[in-house]
N, C-alpha and C positions, 0 to 999 in steps of 0.2 A: 487099202486105207481110205477111211471116209473123208471126202473132201469138204473144206470149210465153205460155208455160205456167208457172204458179206452182204449187207444192206447199206447203201449209201443214204445218209440221212441229211445231207447238205444241199442247199440251193446252189445253182450256178451263179457265178459273178460274171457280169458282162458290162461293157462300156455303157454308161448312161442309165443304168438301172437304179431305182429308188428303193432303198430298204426301209427307211423310215422317213416320213415327211419332215422336211426341214434340215435333214442331214444331207450333205452333198453327195451326188452320185459318183461313182468311180470314173476316172478318166484313164483309159487304157490306149497307149499309143506305142508307135515304134521309137526306139532309141537308135538302133542300128538295123537298117533293113538288110534283106538278103543281097539286093542289088548293090548297096553301099559296101557290104562286106567283101564282095568279089574283088574290089580294088585293094584289099589288104591281105589277101591270101592267094595261094597258087590256084591254078585252073581247077575247076570242079570242087572247090572248097568254099562253102558259104555258111553263114550263121545269121541268126535272128536274135536280137536282145530287145526286150520290151521295157516300157516304163509305165508304171502305174501310180496314180495319185488316188488314195482311198482313205475314207474315214474309217476309223477303227471299229465302228459298229456298222458293218456292211455284211450283207448275205447272212448266212448262218454263223453266229459269232458267240464267243465266250466273254462273260464278265467275271473278273476276279476282284478280290477286295479293293485294290487300288482304284478301281472304277468309281467306288462310292466314298472310299476313305483315303485321305492323303497319306496316311501312315500304314495303309494296308499293303499286302503283298502284290507286286506287279507280275506281269507275265513271265519275267525271267526268274521269279522266285517260287513259282509253282511247280511241284515235283511231277515227274512223269507218272508216278504211281497214283497221283490224284486224277489224271487225265486218260490214262491208257489201260485197256484191258480190265475195266471195272465190271463186276457182276451187275447186271441191269434188271430193273423192274419197270415194265411199261404199264402205266395206269390209264385205263379207258375212261375218259371223261366225256364221253358222247352220250351218256345214258339219258340225258334230257336236254332241254334248250336253255337252261340257265347259264349265264355267263360266269357266275361266281362258283368256283370249284372248291367245295368245302371238305371237311374231314371225313364225310361219309363215303368218299371215293377210296380211302386209304385204309383198306381192310387187310392187306397182306400182313402176315404175322412178324416179319423181320425185315426192316429197312436198313439195318446197320451196315455201313461201308458200301452201300449200293448207289449206283447211278439211277436216279428216279426220273423217268421220262414221262411227261404228261401228254397223252394223245387226245387231242380235241378234234382233229380233222380240219382244223382251220387253214392248213397249208393249201387247200384247194383254191383259196382266194388270193394266193400270192400274187403280188404286183397288180392288184386291182384295188379300187377305192374301199371296197368292203372289207379288206384284210385289216384296215386300221380302225374300223368302226365296231364298237361294242363286242370286242373279241373276248373269248374266255380268258380267265385270269385265276391265280390263286388267292385265297383269303389269308389274312394275317394269322389266324389260328393254325392254318395249314403249315405256314412257315415255322411256327413254334413247334408244331409236332414233328417236322422233318428235322429240325435242329436237335430236339430231345431224342429222336431216333437215330442220331449220329450218321445221316446219310453223307455220302461223299461228294455227290454233285446232283444238280437238279436241272432238267431240260424241259422245254415246251415248244410246241409247233405253232406259236403265235408271235406277234412283234413285241410282246412285253409280258413278263410273268406277273406284273401288277395290272391294276385297273387304270388305263390311261385316260379315263374320264375324270380322274382325280389328279391333284398336283402332288400327292404324296406317294411314296413308293415303299410301303411297309415290308413287302416281301423281299424285295431286292436288299433293302437296308438290313434286315435281320439275317438273311442267309449270308450276305457278304460280310457282315460283322462277325459271323460265326466261322468265316473262312471256307464256306461252301460255294464253289463256282456255280454259275448259271449259264446255260446255253440256250439262246433264243432263236427263233426262226428255223427250227428243225423241220423235217418233212419226211414223208414216207414211214411215219411210225406205225401205220396200219399194217405194215409188213412184219412187224415184231410180235413174238409171243409174249405173254405176261412175264415170264422168266425164261431162263435157258439161253441167255445171250451175254455177250460182253460188249461194253460200250467204250469207244475211244473218241477223242476230239483234241487235236494237237494243233496249237497256235505256234507261231514263231516265238523265239526266246527273246522278247524285246524288253529292255530296260525303260521304265517310265511310262508304260502303257498299262491300262487295266482292262482293255477290251481288244478283240481282234477276230477276224474271220478264222473259222476252223474247217477242216475236213472232218466232219463227224460221221462215224459209221458204227455198225454193230456187226459182231461175228456170232452167228447162230450156231450153237453147239448141237 
């Protein structure tokens, strides 16, 4: 039987790391240390319980409609079928040095019900100042195209799917209004084929949040 190949598309989360300037870094610490637990259990029995304080937009994370719209679906309302085992398309947007990714990159004939992942290679700058400067982004016409194509999810390996030199967010606004989740800060997309893989990204089932870190991965068939 042919073994499955999995590609991890998520950044590690660690104490003090900055995902996006201005958003607090995670605080990861002990709640119950192994030494403390020894006083609670019999000999040779010990446990560790950690405590984490984390902003919802940390590491590789998903945005769902509630992130942008107060009446939109939150994390608890997104079906597993929207997030797990989705046929994927990886768009290579490294063809030139332009930061604006327009419709010319989207030539695949059928995007319906697909997870569309935008590979820019920008993840090589992760946790450096350059990561936040003039990063690649999608244009508003691409967002309209993806909505009309009835994609299921969109992801990108940059800090934002929109141009952060602007104070408007047309791509996020349009996709989330259409109920299409967005995954940002992906990595390792260079390891994916154009097609022939399934994409998954599962956040906790939290009421009242529109963003949260995910373990994103691809299963290559």
